[in-house]
Kinemage of the C-alpha trace (Angstrom):
@kinemage 1
@onewidth
@group {chain A} dominant
@subgroup {mainchain}
@vectorlist {calphas} color= white
{ca met a 1} P -0.057 -0.126 0.151
{ca ile a 2} L 1.155 3.536 -0.888
{ca ser a 3} L 2.541 5.503 2.017
{ca ala a 4} L 1.110 8.778 3.112
{ca ile a 5} L 4.532 10.372 1.929
{ca gly a 6} L 3.949 8.782 -1.418
{ca arg a 7} L 0.510 9.605 -1.768
{ca phe a 8} L 0.919 13.228 -1.029
{ca tyr a 9} L 4.064 13.520 -3.298
{ca arg a 10} L 2.359 12.332 -6.311
{ca ala a 11} L -0.948 14.413 -5.400
{ca ile a 12} L 1.201 17.451 -5.454
{ca phe a 13} L 4.000 16.580 -8.291
{ca cys a 14} L 1.970 14.102 -10.491
{ca arg a 15} L -1.516 15.571 -10.850
{ca gly a 16} L -2.825 17.207 -13.858
{ca gly a 17} L 0.235 16.122 -16.328
{ca tyr a 18} L 2.460 18.314 -14.428
{ca gly a 19} L 5.751 18.444 -15.865
{ca val a 20} L 4.672 16.093 -19.028
{ca his a 21} L 5.830 17.454 -22.444
{ca ser a 22} L 4.345 14.317 -24.388
{ca pro a 23} L 1.034 14.987 -25.907
{ca phe a 24} L -0.061 11.521 -25.786
{ca ala a 25} L 0.905 10.963 -22.103
{ca phe a 26} L -0.633 14.439 -21.232
{ca asp a 27} L -3.892 13.471 -22.998
{ca leu a 28} L -3.898 10.198 -21.478
{ca ile a 29} L -3.133 11.330 -17.905
{ca thr a 30} L -5.684 14.383 -17.887
{ca asn a 31} L -8.418 12.881 -20.097
{ca val a 32} L -8.395 9.460 -19.182
{ca ile a 33} L -6.724 8.593 -16.020
{ca glu a 34} L -7.639 11.282 -13.934
{ca glu a 35} L -11.063 11.877 -15.664
{ca arg a 36} L -14.127 12.217 -13.204
{ca cys a 37} L -17.103 12.401 -15.684
{ca met a 38} L -20.059 10.262 -14.971
{ca tyr a 39} L -20.500 7.690 -17.614
{ca tyr a 40} L -23.937 5.904 -18.361
{ca cys a 41} L -22.753 2.513 -17.331
{ca tyr a 42} L -21.606 3.552 -13.917
{ca glu a 43} L -24.506 3.338 -11.834
{ca met a 44} L -26.055 0.323 -13.417
{ca leu a 45} L -22.806 -1.595 -12.648
{ca asp a 46} L -21.939 -0.046 -9.070
{ca asn a 47} L -25.283 -0.740 -8.071
{ca leu a 48} L -24.833 -4.506 -9.091
{ca arg a 49} L -21.629 -4.579 -7.046
{ca leu a 50} L -23.588 -3.287 -3.952
{ca gln a 51} L -26.563 -5.957 -4.562
{ca leu a 52} L -23.903 -9.117 -4.842
{ca arg a 53} L -22.061 -7.620 -1.775
{ca arg a 54} L -25.299 -8.048 0.245
{ca glu a 55} L -25.556 -11.896 -0.394
{ca asn a 56} L -25.312 -14.163 2.401
{ca cys a 57} L -23.983 -17.051 0.619
{ca lys a 58} L -20.513 -18.044 0.812
{ca ile a 59} L -18.009 -19.430 -1.835
{ca glu a 60} L -15.890 -22.329 -1.793
{ca cys a 61} L -12.345 -20.954 -2.828
{ca gly a 62} L -9.507 -23.491 -2.888
{ca asp a 63} L -9.913 -25.176 0.669
{ca lys a 64} L -11.916 -21.825 2.354
{ca ala a 65} L -15.334 -20.547 2.656
{ca leu a 66} L -15.505 -16.877 1.922
{ca thr a 67} L -18.642 -14.924 1.933
{ca val a 68} L -19.218 -13.180 -1.157
{ca lys a 69} L -18.409 -9.386 0.590
{ca arg a 70} L -15.043 -11.017 1.381
{ca ala a 71} L -14.300 -12.937 -1.865
{ca met a 72} L -15.520 -9.485 -3.531
{ca arg a 73} L -12.858 -7.736 -1.520
{ca lys a 74} L -10.299 -10.355 -2.547
{ca phe a 75} L -10.690 -10.781 -5.976
{ca cys a 76} L -12.600 -7.514 -7.407
{ca phe a 77} L -10.951 -4.033 -8.143
{ca ser a 78} L -11.954 -0.915 -6.118
{ca thr a 79} L -14.721 1.123 -7.719
{ca gly a 80} L -11.888 3.484 -8.908
{ca gly a 81} L -10.086 0.686 -10.587
{ca tyr a 82} L -13.118 -0.646 -12.403
{ca lys a 83} L -13.980 2.862 -13.691
{ca leu a 84} L -10.301 3.238 -15.028
{ca leu a 85} L -10.312 0.245 -16.979
{ca phe a 86} L -13.824 1.247 -18.326
{ca arg a 87} L -12.230 4.663 -19.627
{ca leu a 88} L -9.257 3.293 -21.001
{ca ala a 89} L -11.154 0.654 -23.121
{ca asn a 90} L -13.782 3.498 -24.044
{ca arg a 91} L -10.652 5.541 -25.215
{ca phe a 92} L -9.046 2.960 -27.175
{ca arg a 93} L -12.071 0.821 -28.542
{ca pro a 94} L -10.597 -2.625 -28.379
{ca gly a 95} L -12.381 -5.188 -30.590
{ca lys a 96} L -10.575 -8.213 -29.043
{ca ile a 97} L -9.937 -8.534 -25.086
{ca leu a 98} L -8.278 -10.904 -23.014
{ca ile a 99} L -8.860 -10.833 -19.227
{ca val a 100} L -7.102 -13.052 -16.697
{ca gly a 101} L -9.253 -12.977 -13.325
{ca ser a 102} L -12.764 -12.332 -13.666
{ca gly a 103} L -13.352 -10.616 -10.476
{ca leu a 104} L -16.542 -12.448 -10.177
{ca gly a 105} L -17.471 -11.150 -13.699
{ca phe a 106} L -17.335 -7.591 -12.944
{ca thr a 107} L -14.001 -7.171 -14.557
{ca pro a 108} L -15.456 -7.824 -18.324
{ca leu a 109} L -18.292 -6.210 -17.540
{ca tyr a 110} L -16.640 -2.875 -17.077
{ca val a 111} L -14.440 -3.400 -19.642
{ca thr a 112} L -16.686 -4.242 -22.303
{ca ala a 113} L -19.489 -1.849 -21.383
{ca tyr a 114} L -18.396 0.756 -23.974
{ca ser a 115} L -20.018 -1.218 -27.019
{ca lys a 116} L -21.940 -4.286 -27.884
{ca gly a 117} L -19.353 -5.441 -30.645
{ca val a 118} L -16.744 -6.546 -28.389
{ca asp a 119} L -15.117 -10.183 -28.154
{ca cys a 120} L -13.847 -10.909 -25.117
{ca ile a 121} L -12.120 -14.101 -23.462
{ca val a 122} L -11.540 -14.455 -19.454
{ca phe a 123} L -9.554 -17.028 -17.944
{ca glu a 124} L -10.891 -17.398 -14.208
{ca pro a 125} L -8.654 -20.115 -12.187
{ca glu a 126} L -11.008 -20.462 -9.387
{ca pro a 127} L -14.216 -22.706 -10.626
{ca ser a 128} L -16.503 -21.155 -8.137
{ca ile a 129} L -15.814 -17.800 -8.885
{ca ala a 130} L -15.997 -18.821 -12.837
{ca ile a 131} L -19.317 -20.089 -12.055
{ca ile a 132} L -20.597 -16.738 -10.594
{ca ala a 133} L -18.951 -14.958 -13.311
{ca arg a 134} L -20.654 -16.797 -15.805
{ca asn a 135} L -24.046 -16.309 -14.476
{ca met a 136} L -23.389 -12.381 -14.068
{ca ile a 137} L -22.325 -12.076 -17.637
{ca lys a 138} L -25.351 -14.322 -18.606
{ca lys a 139} L -27.539 -11.243 -16.944
{ca tyr a 140} L -25.981 -8.481 -17.859
{ca ala a 141} L -23.215 -8.862 -20.649
{ca his a 142} L -23.855 -6.873 -23.654
{ca ser a 143} L -20.818 -8.403 -25.509
{ca ser a 144} L -19.809 -11.615 -26.584
{ca ile a 145} L -17.738 -12.760 -23.266
{ca ser a 146} L -16.408 -16.557 -22.681
{ca val a 147} L -15.014 -17.567 -19.606
{ca tyr a 148} L -12.929 -20.397 -19.073
{ca asp a 149} L -11.735 -21.669 -15.823
{ca asn a 150} L -8.205 -22.319 -16.022
{ca asn a 151} L -5.267 -20.273 -15.469
{ca cys a 152} L -4.380 -19.089 -19.187
{ca ser a 153} L -1.284 -21.311 -19.103
{ca glu a 154} L 0.997 -20.986 -22.076
{ca ser a 155} L -0.583 -24.021 -24.077
{ca asp a 156} L -3.990 -21.917 -23.692
{ca leu a 157} L -2.317 -18.705 -25.097
{ca ser a 158} L -0.623 -20.552 -27.841
{ca glu a 159} L -4.219 -21.338 -29.266
{ca leu a 160} L -5.039 -17.842 -29.108
{ca lys a 161} L -4.704 -14.949 -31.690
{ca gln a 162} L -4.152 -11.187 -31.150
{ca phe a 163} L -5.796 -9.044 -28.972
{ca asp a 164} L -5.929 -5.123 -28.579
{ca phe a 165} L -6.622 -5.200 -24.712
{ca ile a 166} L -5.111 -7.296 -22.098
{ca val a 167} L -6.298 -7.370 -18.200
{ca trp a 168} L -3.846 -9.133 -15.833
{ca gly a 169} L -6.163 -9.190 -12.838
{ca lys a 170} L -6.672 -9.569 -8.976
{ca asn a 171} L -6.631 -13.237 -8.829
{ca arg a 172} L -3.894 -14.373 -6.322
{ca pro a 173} L -3.085 -16.836 -5.089
{ca phe a 174} L -5.160 -19.032 -7.453
{ca ala a 175} L -3.364 -17.749 -10.791
{ca ala a 176} L 0.167 -17.635 -11.342
{ca asp a 177} L 1.974 -14.788 -10.650
{ca phe a 178} L 2.575 -12.044 -13.352
{ca thr a 179} L 6.298 -12.543 -14.573
{ca leu a 180} L 8.548 -11.659 -17.613
{ca glu a 181} L 8.045 -15.137 -18.655
{ca val a 182} L 4.264 -14.591 -18.633
{ca phe a 183} L 4.740 -11.108 -20.213
{ca glu a 184} L 7.120 -12.858 -23.008
{ca asn a 185} L 4.419 -15.129 -23.701
{ca met a 186} L 1.676 -12.491 -24.022
{ca leu a 187} L 3.875 -10.694 -26.641
{ca arg a 188} L 3.003 -13.131 -29.134
{ca his a 189} L -0.836 -11.951 -28.976
{ca ile a 190} L -0.317 -8.282 -29.000
{ca thr a 191} L 0.240 -5.557 -31.903
{ca asp a 192} L 2.143 -2.345 -31.649
{ca glu a 193} L -1.353 -0.649 -31.053
{ca ser a 194} L -2.241 -3.338 -28.070
{ca val a 195} L -2.690 -2.100 -24.646
{ca met a 196} L -2.016 -3.994 -21.633
{ca val a 197} L -3.073 -3.446 -17.929
{ca ile a 198} L -1.370 -5.503 -15.176
{ca tyr a 199} L -2.838 -5.393 -11.221
{ca gly a 200} L -0.469 -5.296 -8.407
{ca ile a 201} L 2.674 -3.827 -10.022
{ca asn a 202} L 3.642 -2.253 -6.447
{ca glu a 203} L 2.622 -5.030 -4.162
{ca ser a 204} L 5.918 -6.271 -3.163
{ca arg a 205} L 9.470 -5.595 -4.070
{ca ala a 206} L 9.391 -8.529 -6.342
{ca asp a 207} L 6.409 -7.215 -8.333
{ca lys a 208} L 8.160 -3.811 -8.231
{ca arg a 209} L 11.209 -5.406 -9.811
{ca ile a 210} L 9.133 -7.119 -12.386
{ca trp a 211} L 7.613 -3.873 -13.414
{ca glu a 212} L 10.907 -2.109 -13.844
{ca lys a 213} L 12.250 -5.011 -16.057
{ca leu a 214} L 9.160 -4.864 -17.822
{ca cys a 215} L 9.365 -0.799 -18.656
{ca ala a 216} L 12.843 -1.408 -20.098
{ca his a 217} L 11.834 -4.305 -22.356
{ca thr a 218} L 12.585 -3.322 -25.929
{ca arg a 219} L 9.069 -4.187 -27.055
{ca val a 220} L 7.565 -1.602 -24.683
{ca ser a 221} L 7.204 1.912 -25.136
{ca val a 222} L 5.493 4.321 -22.741
{ca thr a 223} L 4.258 2.780 -19.302
{ca phe a 224} L 2.022 4.713 -16.572
{ca asp a 225} L 2.681 3.705 -12.904
{ca val a 226} L -1.117 4.417 -11.396
{ca tyr a 227} L 0.334 2.341 -8.404
{ca ser a 228} L -2.406 -0.393 -8.052
{ca phe a 229} L -2.104 -0.749 -11.894
{ca gly a 230} L 0.702 -0.718 -14.739
{ca ile a 231} L -0.374 0.268 -18.159
{ca val a 232} L 1.589 -1.040 -21.042
{ca phe a 233} L 1.934 0.593 -24.691
{ca phe a 234} L 4.070 -0.720 -27.267
{ca thr a 235} L 3.415 1.965 -30.236
{ca pro a 236} L 7.113 2.384 -31.388
{ca lys a 237} L 6.840 6.022 -32.279
{ca leu a 238} L 6.361 6.587 -28.672
{ca asn a 239} L 9.439 7.576 -26.606
{ca arg a 240} L 9.975 5.106 -23.612
{ca lys a 241} L 9.496 6.295 -20.530
{ca thr a 242} L 7.384 5.824 -17.465
{ca tyr a 243} L 4.810 8.140 -15.912
{ca lys a 244} L 3.746 8.218 -12.238
{ca cys a 245} L 0.309 8.862 -11.732
{ca val a 246} L -1.929 9.908 -8.882
{ca pro a 247} L -3.178 6.482 -6.942
{ca leu a 248} L -7.055 5.641 -7.364
């Protein structure tokens, strides 16, 4: 978790595109990452999350039984995180989306809410969560979303085509950690115009080291550190640089 000093520093020196000279980065920070407009889908999806949180049933996750409320805290993003994912998808309008970790179905629902013509594949490593995700998607999705209850292994990836938007979600400890090897495998399925969003880049020293190496990768151009999330771009014409943003 970001320290009070770190939060204060970013609030003062990383807000509103302060010191950013790249037009692309300035536009993304001010008009997407820090945007606070209310979109049409927010109210409906936020209300769905509140309704599910009130459920009294328990979910079997691994060898533990979790209440729905606790499972949502464990596997779902914050409201700010989901809204960021929606704004990124709405900005870049991806046609094919890959998500690892369903967030009980809310991650694909937020990411695909900008359009009905989206093709989305979701890998959910915990079968009980996958069942809930499929039920949520069946009731509320407007796009084509397929949920597979496995861990998005290398063999799974080898059968996939290219994606415009990839989200590596909040799915520990059931999914494998995001590693440089995973990233290298993902590179086979992206184009220069693809966008990748990775959760947990600052959760531990190991995660920070992976993020730093990823930012220096020859295939990567611009990256954004939104503390909980890392946003990665691959467009060659953009100069390599990492921008730190205000935490959500």
